[in-house]
C-alpha positions as CSV (number, residue, x, y, z in Angstrom):
1,M,-88.9,24.6,96.0
2,N,-88.8,28.4,95.9
3,T,-88.9,29.7,92.3
4,K,-86.6,32.6,93.3
5,I,-83.9,30.2,94.5
6,I,-84.0,28.2,91.3
7,L,-83.8,31.3,89.2
8,M,-80.8,32.6,91.2
9,F,-79.1,29.2,90.7
10,F,-79.4,29.5,87.0
11,L,-78.3,33.1,87.0
12,L,-75.2,32.2,89.0
13,T,-74.5,29.3,86.7
14,A,-74.7,31.6,83.7
15,I,-72.3,34.2,85.3
16,V,-69.8,31.5,86.3
17,S,-69.8,29.9,82.9
18,T,-68.9,33.2,81.2
19,L,-65.8,33.6,83.4
20,C,-62.5,32.0,82.6
21,A,-62.6,28.3,83.4
22,S,-59.0,28.3,84.8
23,Q,-59.9,30.7,87.6
24,T,-61.2,29.8,91.1
25,L,-64.3,31.7,92.0
26,V,-65.2,32.6,95.6
27,I,-68.9,33.3,96.0
28,Q,-70.1,34.7,99.4
29,L,-73.5,33.5,100.4
30,T,-75.5,35.0,103.2
31,G,-78.8,34.2,104.7
32,E,-80.4,37.4,103.3
33,A,-82.9,37.3,100.4
34,I,-81.2,37.8,97.0
35,S,-82.9,40.4,94.8
36,S,-80.1,40.5,92.1
37,V,-76.6,39.3,91.4
38,S,-74.0,41.3,89.4
39,E,-70.5,40.3,88.3
40,A,-69.3,42.7,91.0
41,D,-70.8,40.4,93.6
42,I,-68.5,37.6,92.6
43,V,-64.8,37.9,93.7
44,E,-62.4,36.2,91.4
45,T,-59.2,34.8,92.9
46,M,-56.4,32.9,91.3
47,P,-54.2,30.9,93.7
48,M,-50.4,31.2,93.7
49,S,-49.3,28.0,92.0
50,L,-46.4,26.4,90.3
51,L,-48.3,24.8,87.4
52,G,-45.7,22.5,86.1
53,N,-43.2,22.2,83.2
54,F,-43.6,20.9,79.7
55,P,-42.1,18.8,78.2
56,N,-41.0,16.6,81.1
57,P,-38.6,14.8,80.6
58,F,-37.0,17.3,78.3
59,N,-34.0,18.0,76.1
60,P,-32.7,20.7,75.5
61,E,-35.3,23.0,77.2
62,T,-38.5,23.1,79.1
63,T,-41.2,25.7,79.9
64,I,-42.2,26.3,83.5
65,H,-45.7,27.7,84.0
66,F,-46.7,29.5,87.2
67,S,-49.5,31.8,88.4
68,V,-49.6,34.8,90.7
69,G,-52.8,35.3,92.6
70,S,-52.4,38.4,94.5
71,V,-54.4,41.6,93.7
72,S,-51.2,43.6,93.3
73,A,-47.8,42.7,91.8
74,S,-45.8,40.3,93.9
75,P,-42.1,39.4,94.1
76,V,-41.5,35.9,92.7
77,T,-38.4,33.7,92.7
78,I,-38.1,30.4,90.8
79,T,-34.8,28.5,91.5
80,I,-33.5,25.2,90.0
81,Y,-31.8,22.7,92.3
82,D,-30.0,19.4,91.6
83,I,-30.7,16.1,93.3
84,R,-28.2,17.0,96.1
85,G,-30.0,20.2,96.8
86,R,-27.3,22.5,95.3
87,Q,-28.7,25.7,93.7
88,I,-28.1,25.4,89.9
89,R,-29.9,28.4,88.4
90,T,-32.1,31.3,89.4
91,L,-34.7,31.5,86.6
92,V,-37.0,34.2,88.0
93,D,-36.3,36.9,90.5
94,G,-38.6,39.8,90.0
95,I,-42.0,41.4,90.4
96,Y,-45.0,39.7,88.6
97,S,-48.5,40.9,88.2
98,K,-51.6,38.7,88.8
99,G,-52.1,36.0,86.2
100,E,-50.4,33.1,84.5
101,H,-46.7,33.4,83.5
102,F,-44.1,31.2,82.1
103,V,-40.3,31.0,81.9
104,V,-38.1,28.7,79.7
105,W,-35.1,26.9,81.2
106,N,-32.5,25.9,78.6
107,G,-30.7,23.3,80.8
108,K,-27.8,25.6,81.7
109,D,-26.6,26.6,85.2
110,D,-25.9,30.2,86.4
111,N,-22.5,30.1,84.7
112,G,-24.0,29.2,81.3
113,Q,-22.7,25.6,81.4
114,D,-25.0,22.6,80.3
115,V,-26.2,20.5,83.2
116,S,-25.9,16.8,83.1
117,S,-28.8,14.4,82.6
118,G,-30.8,13.7,85.8
119,I,-33.5,14.8,88.2
120,Y,-33.8,18.5,89.0
121,F,-36.2,20.4,91.3
122,Y,-37.7,23.8,90.7
123,K,-39.0,25.9,93.6
124,M,-41.3,28.9,93.4
125,Q,-41.3,31.4,96.3
126,T,-43.6,34.4,96.8
127,G,-44.5,35.8,100.2
128,D,-45.5,32.9,102.4
129,F,-46.1,30.6,99.4
130,V,-43.5,28.0,98.5
131,Q,-44.0,25.1,96.1
132,T,-41.5,22.6,94.6
133,K,-41.8,20.3,91.6
134,R,-39.5,17.7,89.9
135,M,-38.3,17.6,86.3
136,V,-36.0,15.3,84.4
137,I,-33.4,16.3,81.7
138,I,-32.3,13.5,79.3
139,K,-29.4,14.0,77.0
């Protein structure tokens, strides 16, 4: 096996291992000979994602984690719905920068009233990205 390829493999492994483990790395490979690799040659991307809530089930509050993966700031909306599909609360409606974020839901609707025990859905929307997850409140 070519010694240069083996050395480049170890170099790439070392660079990747030094970067944050929670990020997705996109490495562009071409058929050209590689003479060196710098961190600038590796493009880091973080996908848009609704990462989940904790605790779940919860009482009286839960923390919802989400990530924004665009290079520039993006408009993000996170909305809570009941089992019938009725909008209960808008938790997030603003511009967020790239990275991981979180918001706490205190189990109240848009009018400040406590919601009843049951299954609720939270939906994240940003650009073309839409993701929905389920959570349970127990009182």
